[in-house]
PDB file of N, CA, C and O in Angstrom:
ATOM      1  N   MET A   1     -20.865  14.000 -16.769  1.00  0.00           N
ATOM      2  CA  MET A   1     -20.346  13.007 -17.673  1.00  0.00           C
ATOM      3  C   MET A   1     -19.998  11.762 -16.873  1.00  0.00           C
ATOM      4  O   MET A   1     -19.384  11.866 -15.811  1.00  0.00           O
ATOM      5  N   THR A   2     -20.375  10.594 -17.361  1.00  0.00           N
ATOM      6  CA  THR A   2     -20.059   9.327 -16.731  1.00  0.00           C
ATOM      7  C   THR A   2     -18.821   8.739 -17.385  1.00  0.00           C
ATOM      8  O   THR A   2     -18.737   8.650 -18.609  1.00  0.00           O
ATOM      9  N   VAL A   3     -17.864   8.339 -16.563  1.00  0.00           N
ATOM     10  CA  VAL A   3     -16.645   7.720 -17.077  1.00  0.00           C
ATOM     11  C   VAL A   3     -16.748   6.226 -16.852  1.00  0.00           C
ATOM     12  O   VAL A   3     -16.957   5.775 -15.725  1.00  0.00           O
ATOM     13  N   HIS A   4     -16.601   5.458 -17.915  1.00  0.00           N
ATOM     14  CA  HIS A   4     -16.670   4.002 -17.798  1.00  0.00           C
ATOM     15  C   HIS A   4     -15.272   3.468 -17.520  1.00  0.00           C
ATOM     16  O   HIS A   4     -14.313   3.800 -18.216  1.00  0.00           O
ATOM     17  N   HIS A   5     -15.176   2.642 -16.499  1.00  0.00           N
ATOM     18  CA  HIS A   5     -13.910   2.002 -16.153  1.00  0.00           C
ATOM     19  C   HIS A   5     -14.055   0.510 -16.394  1.00  0.00           C
ATOM     20  O   HIS A   5     -14.737  -0.185 -15.640  1.00  0.00           O
ATOM     21  N   PRO A   6     -13.419   0.025 -17.437  1.00  0.00           N
ATOM     22  CA  PRO A   6     -13.550  -1.409 -17.706  1.00  0.00           C
ATOM     23  C   PRO A   6     -12.981  -2.225 -16.546  1.00  0.00           C
ATOM     24  O   PRO A   6     -11.979  -1.845 -15.940  1.00  0.00           O
ATOM     25  N   SER A   7     -13.626  -3.336 -16.251  1.00  0.00           N
ATOM     26  CA  SER A   7     -13.139  -4.174 -15.171  1.00  0.00           C
ATOM     27  C   SER A   7     -11.884  -4.912 -15.634  1.00  0.00           C
ATOM     28  O   SER A   7     -11.634  -5.063 -16.830  1.00  0.00           O
ATOM     29  N   ASN A   8     -11.123  -5.356 -14.678  1.00  0.00           N
ATOM     30  CA  ASN A   8      -9.921  -6.124 -14.969  1.00  0.00           C
ATOM     31  C   ASN A   8      -9.947  -7.381 -14.115  1.00  0.00           C
ATOM     32  O   ASN A   8     -10.879  -7.583 -13.336  1.00  0.00           O
ATOM     33  N   ASP A   9      -8.959  -8.208 -14.252  1.00  0.00           N
ATOM     34  CA  ASP A   9      -8.888  -9.446 -13.474  1.00  0.00           C
ATOM     35  C   ASP A   9      -7.906  -9.326 -12.319  1.00  0.00           C
ATOM     36  O   ASP A   9      -7.467 -10.342 -11.779  1.00  0.00           O
ATOM     37  N   PHE A  10      -7.556  -8.115 -11.932  1.00  0.00           N
ATOM     38  CA  PHE A  10      -6.594  -7.931 -10.853  1.00  0.00           C
ATOM     39  C   PHE A  10      -7.223  -8.275  -9.509  1.00  0.00           C
ATOM     40  O   PHE A  10      -8.408  -8.034  -9.281  1.00  0.00           O
ATOM     41  N   HIS A  11      -6.420  -8.833  -8.638  1.00  0.00           N
ATOM     42  CA  HIS A  11      -6.851  -9.090  -7.268  1.00  0.00           C
ATOM     43  C   HIS A  11      -5.634  -8.953  -6.350  1.00  0.00           C
ATOM     44  O   HIS A  11      -4.497  -9.153  -6.778  1.00  0.00           O
ATOM     45  N   PHE A  12      -5.880  -8.618  -5.107  1.00  0.00           N
ATOM     46  CA  PHE A  12      -4.787  -8.462  -4.160  1.00  0.00           C
ATOM     47  C   PHE A  12      -4.258  -9.827  -3.721  1.00  0.00           C
ATOM     48  O   PHE A  12      -5.016 -10.780  -3.541  1.00  0.00           O
ATOM     49  N   SER A  13      -2.955  -9.892  -3.557  1.00  0.00           N
ATOM     50  CA  SER A  13      -2.303 -11.108  -3.056  1.00  0.00           C
ATOM     51  C   SER A  13      -2.584 -11.264  -1.563  1.00  0.00           C
ATOM     52  O   SER A  13      -3.131 -10.364  -0.926  1.00  0.00           O
ATOM     53  N   ARG A  14      -2.210 -12.393  -1.025  1.00  0.00           N
ATOM     54  CA  ARG A  14      -2.377 -12.601   0.420  1.00  0.00           C
ATOM     55  C   ARG A  14      -1.578 -11.566   1.209  1.00  0.00           C
ATOM     56  O   ARG A  14      -2.039 -11.065   2.234  1.00  0.00           O
ATOM     57  N   ARG A  15      -0.390 -11.252   0.729  1.00  0.00           N
ATOM     58  CA  ARG A  15       0.434 -10.252   1.411  1.00  0.00           C
ATOM     59  C   ARG A  15      -0.270  -8.896   1.415  1.00  0.00           C
ATOM     60  O   ARG A  15      -0.317  -8.221   2.443  1.00  0.00           O
ATOM     61  N   SER A  16      -0.813  -8.501   0.273  1.00  0.00           N
ATOM     62  CA  SER A  16      -1.540  -7.228   0.199  1.00  0.00           C
ATOM     63  C   SER A  16      -2.754  -7.251   1.112  1.00  0.00           C
ATOM     64  O   SER A  16      -3.031  -6.269   1.801  1.00  0.00           O
ATOM     65  N   GLU A  17      -3.480  -8.362   1.123  1.00  0.00           N
ATOM     66  CA  GLU A  17      -4.656  -8.479   1.988  1.00  0.00           C
ATOM     67  C   GLU A  17      -4.264  -8.357   3.463  1.00  0.00           C
ATOM     68  O   GLU A  17      -4.996  -7.765   4.255  1.00  0.00           O
ATOM     69  N   THR A  18      -3.125  -8.910   3.823  1.00  0.00           N
ATOM     70  CA  THR A  18      -2.630  -8.784   5.205  1.00  0.00           C
ATOM     71  C   THR A  18      -2.379  -7.323   5.540  1.00  0.00           C
ATOM     72  O   THR A  18      -2.726  -6.864   6.629  1.00  0.00           O
ATOM     73  N   HIS A  19      -1.777  -6.591   4.610  1.00  0.00           N
ATOM     74  CA  HIS A  19      -1.548  -5.158   4.825  1.00  0.00           C
ATOM     75  C   HIS A  19      -2.876  -4.398   4.893  1.00  0.00           C
ATOM     76  O   HIS A  19      -3.050  -3.525   5.744  1.00  0.00           O
ATOM     77  N   LEU A  20      -3.803  -4.728   4.005  1.00  0.00           N
ATOM     78  CA  LEU A  20      -5.092  -4.038   3.989  1.00  0.00           C
ATOM     79  C   LEU A  20      -5.852  -4.233   5.302  1.00  0.00           C
ATOM     80  O   LEU A  20      -6.572  -3.337   5.741  1.00  0.00           O
ATOM     81  N   ALA A  21      -5.696  -5.389   5.921  1.00  0.00           N
ATOM     82  CA  ALA A  21      -6.402  -5.680   7.174  1.00  0.00           C
ATOM     83  C   ALA A  21      -5.988  -4.750   8.309  1.00  0.00           C
ATOM     84  O   ALA A  21      -6.692  -4.654   9.314  1.00  0.00           O
ATOM     85  N   THR A  22      -4.851  -4.062   8.163  1.00  0.00           N
ATOM     86  CA  THR A  22      -4.372  -3.157   9.211  1.00  0.00           C
ATOM     87  C   THR A  22      -4.828  -1.715   8.990  1.00  0.00           C
ATOM     88  O   THR A  22      -4.577  -0.849   9.827  1.00  0.00           O
ATOM     89  N   LEU A  23      -5.494  -1.457   7.870  1.00  0.00           N
ATOM     90  CA  LEU A  23      -5.847  -0.082   7.497  1.00  0.00           C
ATOM     91  C   LEU A  23      -7.255   0.309   7.938  1.00  0.00           C
ATOM     92  O   LEU A  23      -8.095  -0.541   8.234  1.00  0.00           O
ATOM     93  N   ASN A  24      -7.482   1.598   7.972  1.00  0.00           N
ATOM     94  CA  ASN A  24      -8.799   2.163   8.205  1.00  0.00           C
ATOM     95  C   ASN A  24      -9.751   1.596   7.140  1.00  0.00           C
ATOM     96  O   ASN A  24      -9.394   1.569   5.962  1.00  0.00           O
ATOM     97  N   PRO A  25     -10.952   1.142   7.527  1.00  0.00           N
ATOM     98  CA  PRO A  25     -11.882   0.540   6.562  1.00  0.00           C
ATOM     99  C   PRO A  25     -12.207   1.426   5.355  1.00  0.00           C
ATOM    100  O   PRO A  25     -12.373   0.911   4.249  1.00  0.00           O
ATOM    101  N   ALA A  26     -12.297   2.708   5.537  1.00  0.00           N
ATOM    102  CA  ALA A  26     -12.575   3.603   4.403  1.00  0.00           C
ATOM    103  C   ALA A  26     -11.421   3.576   3.404  1.00  0.00           C
ATOM    104  O   ALA A  26     -11.640   3.654   2.195  1.00  0.00           O
ATOM    105  N   LEU A  27     -10.198   3.465   3.908  1.00  0.00           N
ATOM    106  CA  LEU A  27      -9.031   3.416   3.033  1.00  0.00           C
ATOM    107  C   LEU A  27      -8.971   2.085   2.282  1.00  0.00           C
ATOM    108  O   LEU A  27      -8.520   2.032   1.137  1.00  0.00           O
ATOM    109  N   VAL A  28      -9.420   1.027   2.921  1.00  0.00           N
ATOM    110  CA  VAL A  28      -9.477  -0.277   2.251  1.00  0.00           C
ATOM    111  C   VAL A  28     -10.428  -0.196   1.054  1.00  0.00           C
ATOM    112  O   VAL A  28     -10.136  -0.739  -0.011  1.00  0.00           O
ATOM    113  N   LYS A  29     -11.547   0.472   1.228  1.00  0.00           N
ATOM    114  CA  LYS A  29     -12.491   0.651   0.113  1.00  0.00           C
ATOM    115  C   LYS A  29     -11.837   1.401  -1.033  1.00  0.00           C
ATOM    116  O   LYS A  29     -12.030   1.061  -2.200  1.00  0.00           O
ATOM    117  N   VAL A  30     -11.060   2.426  -0.696  1.00  0.00           N
ATOM    118  CA  VAL A  30     -10.360   3.205  -1.730  1.00  0.00           C
ATOM    119  C   VAL A  30      -9.362   2.316  -2.470  1.00  0.00           C
ATOM    120  O   VAL A  30      -9.277   2.364  -3.697  1.00  0.00           O
ATOM    121  N   ALA A  31      -8.614   1.513  -1.732  1.00  0.00           N
ATOM    122  CA  ALA A  31      -7.616   0.635  -2.348  1.00  0.00           C
ATOM    123  C   ALA A  31      -8.284  -0.365  -3.290  1.00  0.00           C
ATOM    124  O   ALA A  31      -7.806  -0.595  -4.401  1.00  0.00           O
ATOM    125  N   ARG A  32      -9.385  -0.954  -2.843  1.00  0.00           N
ATOM    126  CA  ARG A  32     -10.085  -1.934  -3.680  1.00  0.00           C
ATOM    127  C   ARG A  32     -10.672  -1.276  -4.940  1.00  0.00           C
ATOM    128  O   ARG A  32     -10.623  -1.856  -6.024  1.00  0.00           O
ATOM    129  N   LEU A  33     -11.217  -0.083  -4.794  1.00  0.00           N
ATOM    130  CA  LEU A  33     -11.736   0.643  -5.946  1.00  0.00           C
ATOM    131  C   LEU A  33     -10.607   1.007  -6.911  1.00  0.00           C
ATOM    132  O   LEU A  33     -10.759   0.897  -8.128  1.00  0.00           O
ATOM    133  N   ALA A  34      -9.481   1.437  -6.359  1.00  0.00           N
ATOM    134  CA  ALA A  34      -8.332   1.789  -7.202  1.00  0.00           C
ATOM    135  C   ALA A  34      -7.851   0.583  -7.999  1.00  0.00           C
ATOM    136  O   ALA A  34      -7.554   0.706  -9.187  1.00  0.00           O
ATOM    137  N   LEU A  35      -7.771  -0.577  -7.358  1.00  0.00           N
ATOM    138  CA  LEU A  35      -7.324  -1.766  -8.073  1.00  0.00           C
ATOM    139  C   LEU A  35      -8.330  -2.167  -9.152  1.00  0.00           C
ATOM    140  O   LEU A  35      -7.947  -2.551 -10.258  1.00  0.00           O
ATOM    141  N   ARG A  36      -9.608  -2.075  -8.823  1.00  0.00           N
ATOM    142  CA  ARG A  36     -10.654  -2.434  -9.787  1.00  0.00           C
ATOM    143  C   ARG A  36     -10.616  -1.526 -11.015  1.00  0.00           C
ATOM    144  O   ARG A  36     -10.870  -1.979 -12.131  1.00  0.00           O
ATOM    145  N   ARG A  37     -10.302  -0.260 -10.813  1.00  0.00           N
ATOM    146  CA  ARG A  37     -10.308   0.703 -11.927  1.00  0.00           C
ATOM    147  C   ARG A  37      -8.947   0.866 -12.610  1.00  0.00           C
ATOM    148  O   ARG A  37      -8.843   1.502 -13.659  1.00  0.00           O
ATOM    149  N   SER A  38      -7.933   0.301 -12.018  1.00  0.00           N
ATOM    150  CA  SER A  38      -6.575   0.493 -12.520  1.00  0.00           C
ATOM    151  C   SER A  38      -6.333  -0.247 -13.833  1.00  0.00           C
ATOM    152  O   SER A  38      -6.904  -1.308 -14.084  1.00  0.00           O
ATOM    153  N   ARG A  39      -5.494   0.325 -14.640  1.00  0.00           N
ATOM    154  CA  ARG A  39      -5.040  -0.339 -15.861  1.00  0.00           C
ATOM    155  C   ARG A  39      -3.752  -1.123 -15.589  1.00  0.00           C
ATOM    156  O   ARG A  39      -3.286  -1.898 -16.424  1.00  0.00           O
ATOM    157  N   VAL A  40      -3.192  -0.898 -14.397  1.00  0.00           N
ATOM    158  CA  VAL A  40      -1.940  -1.551 -14.017  1.00  0.00           C
ATOM    159  C   VAL A  40      -2.151  -2.274 -12.688  1.00  0.00           C
ATOM    160  O   VAL A  40      -2.629  -1.679 -11.722  1.00  0.00           O
ATOM    161  N   ASP A  41      -1.798  -3.546 -12.642  1.00  0.00           N
ATOM    162  CA  ASP A  41      -1.902  -4.310 -11.406  1.00  0.00           C
ATOM    163  C   ASP A  41      -0.892  -3.760 -10.403  1.00  0.00           C
ATOM    164  O   ASP A  41       0.206  -3.358 -10.789  1.00  0.00           O
ATOM    165  N   PHE A  42      -1.250  -3.738  -9.126  1.00  0.00           N
ATOM    166  CA  PHE A  42      -0.316  -3.266  -8.107  1.00  0.00           C
ATOM    167  C   PHE A  42      -0.480  -4.048  -6.817  1.00  0.00           C
ATOM    168  O   PHE A  42      -1.483  -4.728  -6.604  1.00  0.00           O
ATOM    169  N   THR A  43       0.515  -3.939  -5.973  1.00  0.00           N
ATOM    170  CA  THR A  43       0.533  -4.629  -4.697  1.00  0.00           C
ATOM    171  C   THR A  43       0.728  -3.619  -3.570  1.00  0.00           C
ATOM    172  O   THR A  43       1.320  -2.559  -3.773  1.00  0.00           O
ATOM    173  N   ILE A  44       0.234  -3.949  -2.401  1.00  0.00           N
ATOM    174  CA  ILE A  44       0.448  -3.120  -1.216  1.00  0.00           C
ATOM    175  C   ILE A  44       1.703  -3.653  -0.527  1.00  0.00           C
ATOM    176  O   ILE A  44       1.730  -4.811  -0.110  1.00  0.00           O
ATOM    177  N   ILE A  45       2.734  -2.830  -0.404  1.00  0.00           N
ATOM    178  CA  ILE A  45       3.988  -3.312   0.171  1.00  0.00           C
ATOM    179  C   ILE A  45       4.218  -2.837   1.600  1.00  0.00           C
ATOM    180  O   ILE A  45       5.114  -3.330   2.286  1.00  0.00           O
ATOM    181  N   SER A  46       3.412  -1.880   2.048  1.00  0.00           N
ATOM    182  CA  SER A  46       3.554  -1.379   3.408  1.00  0.00           C
ATOM    183  C   SER A  46       2.245  -0.738   3.835  1.00  0.00           C
ATOM    184  O   SER A  46       1.528  -0.162   3.016  1.00  0.00           O
ATOM    185  N   SER A  47       1.935  -0.840   5.131  1.00  0.00           N
ATOM    186  CA  SER A  47       0.711  -0.218   5.633  1.00  0.00           C
ATOM    187  C   SER A  47       0.961   0.311   7.048  1.00  0.00           C
ATOM    188  O   SER A  47       1.859   1.127   7.254  1.00  0.00           O
ATOM    189  N   ARG A  48       0.182  -0.146   8.008  1.00  0.00           N
ATOM    190  CA  ARG A  48       0.323   0.343   9.384  1.00  0.00           C
ATOM    191  C   ARG A  48       1.701  -0.028   9.928  1.00  0.00           C
ATOM    192  O   ARG A  48       2.211  -1.125   9.699  1.00  0.00           O
ATOM    193  N   ARG A  49       2.283   0.923  10.654  1.00  0.00           N
ATOM    194  CA  ARG A  49       3.577   0.713  11.308  1.00  0.00           C
ATOM    195  C   ARG A  49       3.425   0.928  12.803  1.00  0.00           C
ATOM    196  O   ARG A  49       2.566   1.683  13.258  1.00  0.00           O
ATOM    197  N   ASP A  50       4.272   0.250  13.553  1.00  0.00           N
ATOM    198  CA  ASP A  50       4.308   0.558  14.981  1.00  0.00           C
ATOM    199  C   ASP A  50       5.332   1.679  15.199  1.00  0.00           C
ATOM    200  O   ASP A  50       6.081   2.031  14.288  1.00  0.00           O
ATOM    201  N   ARG A  51       5.354   2.229  16.403  1.00  0.00           N
ATOM    202  CA  ARG A  51       6.235   3.374  16.680  1.00  0.00           C
ATOM    203  C   ARG A  51       7.710   3.004  16.544  1.00  0.00           C
ATOM    204  O   ARG A  51       8.524   3.837  16.146  1.00  0.00           O
ATOM    205  N   ILE A  52       8.055   1.777  16.869  1.00  0.00           N
ATOM    206  CA  ILE A  52       9.451   1.343  16.753  1.00  0.00           C
ATOM    207  C   ILE A  52       9.902   1.372  15.295  1.00  0.00           C
ATOM    208  O   ILE A  52      10.973   1.888  14.976  1.00  0.00           O
ATOM    209  N   GLU A  53       9.074   0.813  14.414  1.00  0.00           N
ATOM    210  CA  GLU A  53       9.405   0.818  12.979  1.00  0.00           C
ATOM    211  C   GLU A  53       9.445   2.237  12.432  1.00  0.00           C
ATOM    212  O   GLU A  53      10.331   2.570  11.645  1.00  0.00           O
ATOM    213  N   GLN A  54       8.500   3.077  12.837  1.00  0.00           N
ATOM    214  CA  GLN A  54       8.482   4.453  12.365  1.00  0.00           C
ATOM    215  C   GLN A  54       9.732   5.198  12.838  1.00  0.00           C
ATOM    216  O   GLN A  54      10.334   5.955  12.076  1.00  0.00           O
ATOM    217  N   ARG A  55      10.112   4.983  14.074  1.00  0.00           N
ATOM    218  CA  ARG A  55      11.328   5.625  14.613  1.00  0.00           C
ATOM    219  C   ARG A  55      12.559   5.195  13.817  1.00  0.00           C
ATOM    220  O   ARG A  55      13.431   6.012  13.519  1.00  0.00           O
ATOM    221  N   ARG A  56      12.623   3.905  13.474  1.00  0.00           N
ATOM    222  CA  ARG A  56      13.743   3.387  12.683  1.00  0.00           C
ATOM    223  C   ARG A  56      13.780   4.055  11.308  1.00  0.00           C
ATOM    224  O   ARG A  56      14.849   4.444  10.836  1.00  0.00           O
ATOM    225  N   LEU A  57      12.628   4.188  10.669  1.00  0.00           N
ATOM    226  CA  LEU A  57      12.585   4.800   9.341  1.00  0.00           C
ATOM    227  C   LEU A  57      12.930   6.285   9.380  1.00  0.00           C
ATOM    228  O   LEU A  57      13.559   6.798   8.454  1.00  0.00           O
ATOM    229  N   VAL A  58      12.529   6.977  10.435  1.00  0.00           N
ATOM    230  CA  VAL A  58      12.906   8.386  10.600  1.00  0.00           C
ATOM    231  C   VAL A  58      14.430   8.486  10.776  1.00  0.00           C
ATOM    232  O   VAL A  58      15.075   9.334  10.160  1.00  0.00           O
ATOM    233  N   ALA A  59      14.991   7.622  11.612  1.00  0.00           N
ATOM    234  CA  ALA A  59      16.446   7.637  11.843  1.00  0.00           C
ATOM    235  C   ALA A  59      17.222   7.368  10.554  1.00  0.00           C
ATOM    236  O   ALA A  59      18.307   7.914  10.357  1.00  0.00           O
ATOM    237  N   LEU A  60      16.670   6.531   9.683  1.00  0.00           N
ATOM    238  CA  LEU A  60      17.330   6.225   8.405  1.00  0.00           C
ATOM    239  C   LEU A  60      17.078   7.290   7.343  1.00  0.00           C
ATOM    240  O   LEU A  60      17.659   7.240   6.259  1.00  0.00           O
ATOM    241  N   GLY A  61      16.211   8.252   7.654  1.00  0.00           N
ATOM    242  CA  GLY A  61      15.878   9.284   6.673  1.00  0.00           C
ATOM    243  C   GLY A  61      14.849   8.828   5.651  1.00  0.00           C
ATOM    244  O   GLY A  61      14.626   9.514   4.653  1.00  0.00           O
ATOM    245  N   LYS A  62      14.219   7.681   5.884  1.00  0.00           N
ATOM    246  CA  LYS A  62      13.210   7.144   4.961  1.00  0.00           C
ATOM    247  C   LYS A  62      11.825   7.710   5.239  1.00  0.00           C
ATOM    248  O   LYS A  62      10.924   7.587   4.410  1.00  0.00           O
ATOM    249  N   SER A  63      11.652   8.326   6.397  1.00  0.00           N
ATOM    250  CA  SER A  63      10.407   8.993   6.758  1.00  0.00           C
ATOM    251  C   SER A  63      10.790  10.303   7.439  1.00  0.00           C
ATOM    252  O   SER A  63      11.870  10.419   8.018  1.00  0.00           O
ATOM    253  N   GLN A  64       9.913  11.265   7.365  1.00  0.00           N
ATOM    254  CA  GLN A  64      10.232  12.604   7.871  1.00  0.00           C
ATOM    255  C   GLN A  64       9.686  12.901   9.260  1.00  0.00           C
ATOM    256  O   GLN A  64      10.121  13.859   9.900  1.00  0.00           O
ATOM    257  N   THR A  65       8.734  12.091   9.740  1.00  0.00           N
ATOM    258  CA  THR A  65       8.027  12.479  10.959  1.00  0.00           C
ATOM    259  C   THR A  65       7.639  11.271  11.803  1.00  0.00           C
ATOM    260  O   THR A  65       7.459  10.163  11.297  1.00  0.00           O
ATOM    261  N   MET A  66       7.519  11.515  13.087  1.00  0.00           N
ATOM    262  CA  MET A  66       6.973  10.501  13.990  1.00  0.00           C
ATOM    263  C   MET A  66       5.454  10.635  14.084  1.00  0.00           C
ATOM    264  O   MET A  66       4.814   9.917  14.853  1.00  0.00           O
ATOM    265  N   ASP A  67       4.881  11.541  13.314  1.00  0.00           N
ATOM    266  CA  ASP A  67       3.428  11.732  13.299  1.00  0.00           C
ATOM    267  C   ASP A  67       2.861  11.203  11.977  1.00  0.00           C
ATOM    268  O   ASP A  67       1.947  11.796  11.404  1.00  0.00           O
ATOM    269  N   SER A  68       3.405  10.097  11.508  1.00  0.00           N
ATOM    270  CA  SER A  68       3.024   9.531  10.218  1.00  0.00           C
ATOM    271  C   SER A  68       1.608   8.965  10.227  1.00  0.00           C
ATOM    272  O   SER A  68       1.137   8.454  11.242  1.00  0.00           O
ATOM    273  N   ARG A  69       0.951   9.061   9.100  1.00  0.00           N
ATOM    274  CA  ARG A  69      -0.375   8.454   8.948  1.00  0.00           C
ATOM    275  C   ARG A  69      -0.290   6.929   8.993  1.00  0.00           C
ATOM    276  O   ARG A  69      -1.288   6.254   9.245  1.00  0.00           O
ATOM    277  N   HIS A  70       0.898   6.393   8.750  1.00  0.00           N
ATOM    278  CA  HIS A  70       1.088   4.940   8.846  1.00  0.00           C
ATOM    279  C   HIS A  70       0.793   4.445  10.262  1.00  0.00           C
ATOM    280  O   HIS A  70       0.325   3.320  10.440  1.00  0.00           O
ATOM    281  N   LEU A  71       1.059   5.269  11.260  1.00  0.00           N
ATOM    282  CA  LEU A  71       0.853   4.868  12.652  1.00  0.00           C
ATOM    283  C   LEU A  71      -0.620   4.679  12.990  1.00  0.00           C
ATOM    284  O   LEU A  71      -0.960   3.958  13.929  1.00  0.00           O
ATOM    285  N   LYS A  72      -1.485   5.322  12.230  1.00  0.00           N
ATOM    286  CA  LYS A  72      -2.933   5.261  12.495  1.00  0.00           C
ATOM    287  C   LYS A  72      -3.683   4.426  11.457  1.00  0.00           C
ATOM    288  O   LYS A  72      -4.914   4.402  11.446  1.00  0.00           O
ATOM    289  N   GLY A  73      -2.936   3.741  10.583  1.00  0.00           N
ATOM    290  CA  GLY A  73      -3.590   2.931   9.555  1.00  0.00           C
ATOM    291  C   GLY A  73      -4.255   3.766   8.480  1.00  0.00           C
ATOM    292  O   GLY A  73      -5.245   3.345   7.881  1.00  0.00           O
ATOM    293  N   ARG A  74      -3.711   4.949   8.236  1.00  0.00           N
ATOM    294  CA  ARG A  74      -4.307   5.862   7.254  1.00  0.00           C
ATOM    295  C   ARG A  74      -3.391   6.128   6.057  1.00  0.00           C
ATOM    296  O   ARG A  74      -3.538   7.131   5.359  1.00  0.00           O
ATOM    297  N   ARG A  75      -2.452   5.222   5.836  1.00  0.00           N
ATOM    298  CA  ARG A  75      -1.532   5.385   4.701  1.00  0.00           C
ATOM    299  C   ARG A  75      -1.029   4.009   4.290  1.00  0.00           C
ATOM    300  O   ARG A  75      -0.794   3.145   5.135  1.00  0.00           O
ATOM    301  N   TRP A  76      -0.867   3.814   2.993  1.00  0.00           N
ATOM    302  CA  TRP A  76      -0.224   2.607   2.508  1.00  0.00           C
ATOM    303  C   TRP A  76       0.768   2.992   1.430  1.00  0.00           C
ATOM    304  O   TRP A  76       0.725   4.096   0.886  1.00  0.00           O
ATOM    305  N   ILE A  77       1.658   2.070   1.134  1.00  0.00           N
ATOM    306  CA  ILE A  77       2.597   2.231   0.023  1.00  0.00           C
ATOM    307  C   ILE A  77       2.311   1.087  -0.934  1.00  0.00           C
ATOM    308  O   ILE A  77       2.241  -0.076  -0.536  1.00  0.00           O
ATOM    309  N   SER A  78       2.148   1.437  -2.196  1.00  0.00           N
ATOM    310  CA  SER A  78       1.889   0.409  -3.207  1.00  0.00           C
ATOM    311  C   SER A  78       2.978   0.455  -4.262  1.00  0.00           C
ATOM    312  O   SER A  78       3.729   1.425  -4.374  1.00  0.00           O
ATOM    313  N   SER A  79       3.041  -0.609  -5.023  1.00  0.00           N
ATOM    314  CA  SER A  79       4.020  -0.709  -6.096  1.00  0.00           C
ATOM    315  C   SER A  79       3.361  -1.417  -7.270  1.00  0.00           C
ATOM    316  O   SER A  79       2.661  -2.413  -7.084  1.00  0.00           O
ATOM    317  N   PRO A  80       3.582  -0.907  -8.485  1.00  0.00           N
ATOM    318  CA  PRO A  80       3.014  -1.596  -9.646  1.00  0.00           C
ATOM    319  C   PRO A  80       3.687  -2.945  -9.827  1.00  0.00           C
ATOM    320  O   PRO A  80       4.868  -3.110  -9.521  1.00  0.00           O
ATOM    321  N   LEU A  81       2.930  -3.894 -10.321  1.00  0.00           N
ATOM    322  CA  LEU A  81       3.490  -5.202 -10.646  1.00  0.00           C
ATOM    323  C   LEU A  81       3.911  -5.166 -12.104  1.00  0.00           C
ATOM    324  O   LEU A  81       3.202  -4.628 -12.954  1.00  0.00           O
ATOM    325  N   THR A  82       5.054  -5.735 -12.379  1.00  0.00           N
ATOM    326  CA  THR A  82       5.574  -5.765 -13.744  1.00  0.00           C
ATOM    327  C   THR A  82       5.570  -7.204 -14.240  1.00  0.00           C
ATOM    328  O   THR A  82       5.360  -8.142 -13.471  1.00  0.00           O
ATOM    329  N   LEU A  83       5.802  -7.359 -15.520  1.00  0.00           N
ATOM    330  CA  LEU A  83       5.890  -8.705 -16.064  1.00  0.00           C
ATOM    331  C   LEU A  83       7.100  -9.449 -15.505  1.00  0.00           C
ATOM    332  O   LEU A  83       7.067 -10.669 -15.344  1.00  0.00           O
ATOM    333  N   LYS A  84       8.146  -8.721 -15.217  1.00  0.00           N
ATOM    334  CA  LYS A  84       9.346  -9.314 -14.628  1.00  0.00           C
ATOM    335  C   LYS A  84       9.373  -8.931 -13.150  1.00  0.00           C
ATOM    336  O   LYS A  84       9.617  -7.770 -12.824  1.00  0.00           O
ATOM    337  N   PRO A  85       9.125  -9.886 -12.248  1.00  0.00           N
ATOM    338  CA  PRO A  85       9.075  -9.551 -10.823  1.00  0.00           C
ATOM    339  C   PRO A  85      10.400  -8.976 -10.322  1.00  0.00           C
ATOM    340  O   PRO A  85      11.478  -9.483 -10.635  1.00  0.00           O
ATOM    341  N   ALA A  86      10.291  -7.924  -9.550  1.00  0.00           N
ATOM    342  CA  ALA A  86      11.476  -7.326  -8.942  1.00  0.00           C
ATOM    343  C   ALA A  86      11.594  -7.839  -7.524  1.00  0.00           C
ATOM    344  O   ALA A  86      10.591  -8.139  -6.876  1.00  0.00           O
ATOM    345  N   LYS A  87      12.826  -7.940  -7.044  1.00  0.00           N
ATOM    346  CA  LYS A  87      13.027  -8.347  -5.660  1.00  0.00           C
ATOM    347  C   LYS A  87      12.713  -7.170  -4.764  1.00  0.00           C
ATOM    348  O   LYS A  87      13.235  -6.073  -4.959  1.00  0.00           O
ATOM    349  N   ALA A  88      11.869  -7.398  -3.794  1.00  0.00           N
ATOM    350  CA  ALA A  88      11.490  -6.348  -2.859  1.00  0.00           C
ATOM    351  C   ALA A  88      12.379  -6.430  -1.623  1.00  0.00           C
ATOM    352  O   ALA A  88      12.448  -7.468  -0.965  1.00  0.00           O
ATOM    353  N   ASP A  89      13.048  -5.344  -1.318  1.00  0.00           N
ATOM    354  CA  ASP A  89      13.858  -5.278  -0.116  1.00  0.00           C
ATOM    355  C   ASP A  89      13.192  -4.294   0.826  1.00  0.00           C
ATOM    356  O   ASP A  89      13.536  -3.112   0.847  1.00  0.00           O
ATOM    357  N   LEU A  90      12.237  -4.786   1.607  1.00  0.00           N
ATOM    358  CA  LEU A  90      11.476  -3.909   2.502  1.00  0.00           C
ATOM    359  C   LEU A  90      12.338  -3.419   3.655  1.00  0.00           C
ATOM    360  O   LEU A  90      11.976  -2.447   4.318  1.00  0.00           O
ATOM    361  N   THR A  91      13.468  -4.066   3.910  1.00  0.00           N
ATOM    362  CA  THR A  91      14.352  -3.587   4.974  1.00  0.00           C
ATOM    363  C   THR A  91      15.007  -2.262   4.565  1.00  0.00           C
ATOM    364  O   THR A  91      15.509  -1.525   5.413  1.00  0.00           O
ATOM    365  N   ALA A  92      14.997  -1.966   3.267  1.00  0.00           N
ATOM    366  CA  ALA A  92      15.596  -0.728   2.769  1.00  0.00           C
ATOM    367  C   ALA A  92      14.659   0.461   2.919  1.00  0.00           C
ATOM    368  O   ALA A  92      15.075   1.600   2.707  1.00  0.00           O
ATOM    369  N   LEU A  93      13.405   0.218   3.280  1.00  0.00           N
ATOM    370  CA  LEU A  93      12.455   1.332   3.447  1.00  0.00           C
ATOM    371  C   LEU A  93      12.850   2.235   4.577  1.00  0.00           C
ATOM    372  O   LEU A  93      12.161   3.218   4.851  1.00  0.00           O
TER     373      LEU A  93
END
């Protein structure tokens, strides 16, 4: 069975594109396909991390491991966009 996914007018912001540039190329393809097929616009709010940032997030209890896929560019965090923009506090991650 073929599933038709209507196209939308969503596109990644400059910030999202900056995050995507740090990811594994195969994962970037997945992100672009997901946005193209999505019924909800979304943004990439986090991608590759360095060891210092990962250590900080583990210490804060925001991450569980120092062996995160974020360290290798194999994980991103996205957030849906709403009609009313929310303030993003990335320092709270």
